C-alpha positions as CSV (number, residue, x, y, z in Angstrom):
1,M,-27.0,-81.7,-141.7
2,T,-26.4,-85.5,-141.7
3,R,-22.8,-87.1,-141.8
4,G,-23.7,-88.3,-145.6
5,S,-24.7,-84.7,-146.6
6,M,-21.6,-82.7,-145.3
7,S,-18.9,-82.5,-147.1
8,P,-15.3,-83.0,-145.1
9,A,-14.7,-79.4,-145.9
10,R,-17.9,-78.1,-144.8
11,D,-18.0,-80.0,-141.8
12,A,-14.7,-78.5,-140.6
13,A,-15.5,-75.1,-141.8
14,A,-18.6,-75.1,-139.3
15,R,-17.0,-76.3,-136.4
16,T,-13.7,-73.8,-137.1
17,A,-16.4,-71.1,-136.9
18,L,-18.3,-72.3,-133.9
19,A,-14.7,-73.0,-132.4
20,A,-14.3,-69.1,-133.4
21,A,-17.5,-67.9,-132.0
22,L,-16.8,-69.6,-128.6
23,A,-13.6,-68.2,-128.1
24,A,-15.0,-64.6,-128.7
25,G,-17.7,-65.0,-126.2
26,G,-15.2,-66.8,-123.6
27,A,-12.8,-64.3,-124.1
28,V,-15.2,-61.9,-123.2
29,L,-16.6,-63.7,-120.1
30,A,-12.9,-64.5,-119.3
31,A,-12.1,-60.7,-119.0
32,G,-15.4,-60.1,-116.5
33,G,-17.6,-58.6,-119.1
34,T,-21.4,-59.5,-118.9
35,A,-23.2,-62.1,-120.4
36,L,-24.7,-59.7,-122.8
37,D,-21.2,-58.5,-124.2
38,A,-20.5,-62.2,-124.2
39,V,-23.7,-62.9,-126.6
40,A,-23.3,-60.0,-128.8
41,A,-19.3,-61.0,-129.2
42,T,-20.5,-65.1,-130.2
43,I,-23.3,-63.8,-132.5
44,V,-21.1,-61.2,-134.5
45,V,-18.6,-63.8,-135.5
46,L,-21.4,-66.2,-136.9
47,E,-23.3,-63.3,-138.9
48,D,-19.8,-62.1,-140.2
49,D,-19.6,-66.0,-141.4
50,A,-21.8,-66.2,-144.7
51,Q,-22.4,-70.2,-144.2
52,F,-24.9,-69.3,-141.9
53,N,-28.1,-67.8,-142.4
54,A,-27.4,-64.4,-140.2
55,G,-25.9,-61.3,-141.2
56,A,-23.7,-62.2,-144.2
57,G,-25.1,-65.0,-146.2
58,A,-28.7,-64.4,-145.1
59,V,-31.4,-65.9,-147.2
60,F,-33.6,-64.1,-150.2
61,T,-36.7,-63.3,-149.8
62,A,-39.2,-64.1,-152.5
63,E,-38.7,-60.3,-154.2
64,G,-35.0,-61.4,-154.1
65,T,-33.9,-59.1,-151.1
66,N,-32.5,-59.8,-147.8
67,E,-34.6,-58.9,-144.5
68,L,-33.0,-59.5,-141.5
69,D,-34.2,-60.4,-137.7
70,A,-32.6,-60.5,-134.6
71,A,-33.1,-60.0,-130.9
72,V,-30.9,-59.9,-127.5
73,M,-32.6,-60.5,-123.5
74,E,-30.5,-60.3,-120.3
75,G,-32.2,-62.1,-117.3
76,T,-31.4,-59.9,-114.3
77,T,-33.8,-56.9,-115.3
78,R,-35.2,-58.8,-118.4
79,R,-34.5,-56.1,-120.3
80,A,-34.7,-56.8,-124.1
81,G,-34.5,-55.4,-127.8
82,A,-35.2,-56.6,-131.3
83,V,-35.6,-55.9,-134.8
84,A,-37.3,-57.4,-137.9
85,G,-36.4,-57.0,-141.5
86,V,-33.8,-54.8,-141.4
87,T,-31.8,-54.0,-144.2
88,R,-29.0,-52.5,-143.8
89,T,-27.4,-53.0,-140.7
90,K,-24.3,-55.3,-141.0
91,N,-24.5,-57.2,-137.5
92,P,-28.4,-57.1,-136.7
93,V,-27.4,-58.4,-133.4
94,L,-25.9,-54.9,-132.2
95,L,-29.0,-53.0,-133.3
96,A,-31.4,-55.3,-131.5
97,R,-28.8,-54.3,-128.5
98,A,-29.1,-50.6,-129.5
99,V,-33.2,-51.0,-129.6
100,M,-33.0,-52.5,-125.9
101,E,-30.5,-50.0,-124.8
102,A,-31.4,-46.5,-126.6
103,T,-35.2,-46.8,-126.9
104,P,-38.0,-47.4,-124.7
105,H,-39.0,-49.8,-127.0
106,V,-38.8,-53.5,-127.4
107,M,-39.0,-54.3,-131.6
108,L,-38.9,-52.1,-134.2
109,A,-39.1,-53.4,-137.8
110,G,-38.9,-52.7,-141.5
111,T,-37.9,-48.9,-142.7
112,G,-38.4,-47.7,-139.5
113,A,-36.2,-50.3,-137.8
114,D,-33.7,-49.3,-140.8
115,A,-33.9,-45.6,-139.9
116,F,-33.3,-46.0,-135.8
117,A,-30.4,-47.7,-137.4
118,L,-28.7,-44.5,-138.9
119,T,-28.7,-42.9,-135.8
120,T,-27.1,-45.3,-133.5
121,G,-23.2,-45.2,-135.5
122,L,-23.3,-48.9,-136.4
123,E,-22.1,-50.1,-139.7
124,Q,-24.6,-49.7,-142.4
125,V,-23.6,-52.3,-145.9
126,S,-25.1,-51.9,-149.0
127,A,-27.8,-55.4,-150.1
128,D,-24.7,-57.0,-151.8
129,Y,-23.2,-57.4,-148.6
130,F,-25.2,-60.1,-147.3
131,R,-25.4,-62.1,-150.9
132,T,-23.6,-65.2,-151.9
133,H,-23.7,-67.3,-154.3
134,E,-25.1,-70.5,-152.5
135,R,-27.8,-68.6,-151.2
136,W,-28.9,-66.7,-154.7
137,Q,-29.2,-70.7,-156.1
138,Q,-31.3,-71.8,-153.4
139,Y,-33.8,-68.7,-154.1
140,L,-33.4,-69.3,-157.9
141,A,-34.1,-72.9,-157.4
142,L,-37.3,-72.6,-155.3
143,R,-38.4,-69.4,-157.6
144,D,-37.9,-71.7,-161.0
145,R,-39.6,-74.6,-159.2
146,P,-42.9,-75.7,-160.7
147,G,-45.7,-75.4,-158.0
148,A,-43.2,-74.1,-155.3
149,A,-44.5,-73.0,-152.2
150,S,-44.8,-69.2,-151.2
151,F,-41.1,-69.9,-148.9
152,D,-38.6,-73.2,-148.4
153,S,-41.1,-75.6,-147.2
154,G,-37.7,-77.6,-146.9
155,V,-36.8,-74.9,-144.1
156,H,-33.1,-74.6,-144.8
157,Y,-31.9,-73.6,-141.3
158,G,-29.0,-71.6,-140.2
159,T,-30.3,-69.3,-137.3
160,V,-27.7,-68.3,-135.4
161,G,-27.9,-67.6,-131.6
162,A,-25.7,-67.6,-127.8
163,V,-26.7,-68.3,-124.6
164,A,-24.3,-67.1,-121.6
165,R,-24.0,-66.8,-117.6
166,D,-21.2,-64.5,-116.7
167,L,-19.1,-64.4,-113.4
168,C,-21.7,-62.6,-111.4
169,G,-24.5,-64.9,-112.3
170,G,-26.1,-62.8,-115.0
171,L,-27.6,-64.6,-117.8
172,A,-28.5,-63.5,-121.3
173,A,-29.4,-64.7,-124.8
174,G,-29.3,-63.6,-128.2
175,T,-30.4,-65.0,-132.0
176,S,-30.4,-63.4,-135.2
177,T,-31.5,-65.0,-138.9
178,G,-32.3,-64.2,-142.6
179,G,-35.7,-66.0,-141.9
180,L,-36.9,-68.6,-144.8
181,T,-35.6,-68.7,-148.2
182,G,-38.9,-67.1,-150.1
183,K,-40.6,-65.5,-147.4
184,R,-43.3,-62.9,-148.1
185,W,-45.1,-59.8,-147.1
186,G,-42.5,-59.3,-144.4
187,R,-42.9,-62.8,-142.8
188,I,-41.3,-62.2,-139.2
189,G,-40.4,-65.4,-137.2
190,D,-39.4,-66.5,-133.9
191,S,-35.8,-65.0,-133.8
192,A,-37.0,-61.4,-133.3
193,V,-39.9,-62.8,-131.0
194,I,-39.2,-62.4,-127.2
195,G,-40.6,-65.7,-125.6
196,G,-40.4,-67.5,-129.2
197,G,-36.9,-67.8,-129.9
198,T,-35.3,-65.8,-127.2
199,Y,-35.5,-65.3,-123.6
200,A,-33.4,-64.8,-120.6
201,D,-34.4,-64.6,-117.0
202,D,-31.8,-64.9,-113.7
203,R,-34.4,-66.8,-112.3
204,A,-34.5,-70.0,-114.6
205,C,-32.0,-70.0,-117.8
206,A,-31.4,-68.4,-121.1
207,V,-32.8,-69.7,-124.2
208,S,-31.8,-69.5,-128.0
209,A,-34.1,-71.6,-130.4
210,T,-33.9,-72.3,-134.1
211,G,-35.8,-73.7,-136.8
212,S,-39.5,-73.6,-138.1
213,G,-40.4,-70.1,-136.3
214,E,-44.0,-70.0,-136.6
215,Y,-44.4,-73.3,-134.2
216,F,-41.7,-71.7,-131.8
217,I,-44.2,-68.4,-131.5
218,R,-47.2,-70.6,-131.0
219,V,-45.6,-72.8,-128.4
220,A,-43.7,-69.5,-126.9
221,A,-40.5,-72.1,-126.9
222,A,-38.1,-70.1,-125.3
223,H,-40.2,-68.9,-122.4
224,E,-42.2,-71.8,-121.6
225,I,-38.5,-74.1,-121.5
226,A,-37.6,-71.0,-118.6
227,A,-41.1,-71.2,-117.2
228,R,-40.7,-75.0,-116.6
229,V,-37.1,-74.6,-115.1
230,R,-38.5,-71.4,-112.5
231,L,-42.2,-73.1,-111.7
232,L,-41.6,-76.9,-112.1
233,G,-38.3,-76.9,-110.9
234,E,-37.1,-79.2,-113.9
235,T,-33.5,-79.3,-114.8
236,V,-32.6,-77.2,-118.1
237,Q,-32.4,-80.1,-120.4
238,A,-35.4,-82.2,-119.0
239,A,-37.5,-78.4,-120.0
240,A,-36.2,-78.1,-123.0
241,D,-36.5,-81.8,-124.1
242,F,-40.0,-81.2,-123.0
243,V,-41.0,-78.5,-125.2
244,V,-39.2,-79.6,-128.0
245,K,-40.2,-83.2,-128.2
246,R,-43.5,-82.7,-126.4
247,E,-45.0,-79.6,-127.3
248,L,-43.3,-78.7,-131.0
249,Q,-42.7,-82.1,-132.3
250,P,-46.6,-82.7,-132.1
251,M,-47.5,-80.1,-133.7
252,G,-44.9,-80.3,-137.0
253,G,-42.2,-77.7,-135.7
254,D,-38.7,-79.0,-136.5
255,G,-35.9,-77.2,-134.9
256,G,-33.9,-77.2,-131.4
257,V,-32.3,-75.0,-128.4
258,I,-29.3,-74.4,-126.5
259,V,-29.9,-73.4,-123.0
260,V,-28.0,-72.3,-120.4
261,G,-28.9,-72.4,-116.5
262,A,-29.2,-70.1,-113.3
263,H,-26.0,-72.6,-112.1
264,G,-24.0,-72.4,-115.6
265,E,-25.6,-76.4,-116.3
266,T,-25.9,-76.0,-120.1
267,G,-27.7,-78.4,-122.8
268,W,-29.9,-78.7,-125.7
269,S,-32.5,-80.2,-127.4
270,F,-33.4,-80.6,-131.0
271,N,-35.6,-83.1,-132.9
272,T,-33.6,-82.6,-136.4
273,P,-31.1,-85.0,-137.4
274,G,-28.1,-82.3,-136.2
275,L,-27.8,-79.2,-135.0
276,Y,-24.2,-76.5,-135.1
277,R,-23.7,-76.3,-131.0
278,G,-21.0,-76.0,-129.0
279,A,-20.2,-75.1,-125.2
280,L,-17.4,-73.7,-123.5
281,T,-17.2,-73.5,-119.5
282,A,-14.5,-72.0,-117.4
283,G,-12.0,-75.0,-116.6
284,A,-13.4,-77.3,-119.5
285,E,-12.3,-77.8,-122.9
286,P,-14.7,-76.0,-125.6
287,F,-16.8,-78.5,-127.5
288,T,-18.3,-78.4,-130.6
289,A,-20.6,-81.1,-132.7
290,I,-22.9,-81.2,-135.9
291,Y,-24.6,-84.1,-135.5
292,G,-27.3,-85.7,-133.5
293,D,-25.0,-89.0,-132.6
294,E,-22.4,-86.7,-130.7
295,R,-21.8,-86.6,-127.3
């Protein structure tokens, strides 16, 4: 995502979506809602927007299907819920929350997760709901490319996530994704892995990640950031920068994180040309950005 690769229309659409997501989460917090409620409300807006790789607009697997992953975690008790490889739930982030609140488990996957979804009352959709022309063309281009890798080696990101701190000081994080174009064998990335792409601890911070998930899992990136804040006393910005640029990047991991700390301090770090991002703090104007040179 560079200024040269983004059309004015796409730039504007992305910023509009980010602003709408911030407004949804901000309204929850302003009304005294929990950080977890705010995170879920924010991510639902992004899942429903087909320009992101989560919910509507999810990318296609090597078999031409959609498999979606999501996770949520709240930092007060460190409860968490996650789903992987789900195929029919309109908003996977809500299904991840249901796993946390209605089962004794943390993660459900595949046909089991789809079966559980039928017991929750959450909206179920047909496979066509997730399909967009752009994502299908990306899939066809990869499938028909001579000598193509087993998945999109260019890694077209689009994972969505949110972190929040509520009026009581509670933290929460959530992440949702369609994964990688052309992924095989039920591949699961970091979004659904607690500690990899999603983590929240009231003693430190809440983190959501996007990028080359295998590296984020290997580094336990989200947990590592929280651990550095809690045990080393680093700021959320310093901890995020260290993990992204000193741990992930040397291994070949591209992507970024968004973070909110125990006292409401916010930050993000990424080693890519751009990152869709935004922040809303009480008493301040909302901020959205795309490119690396925006401050």
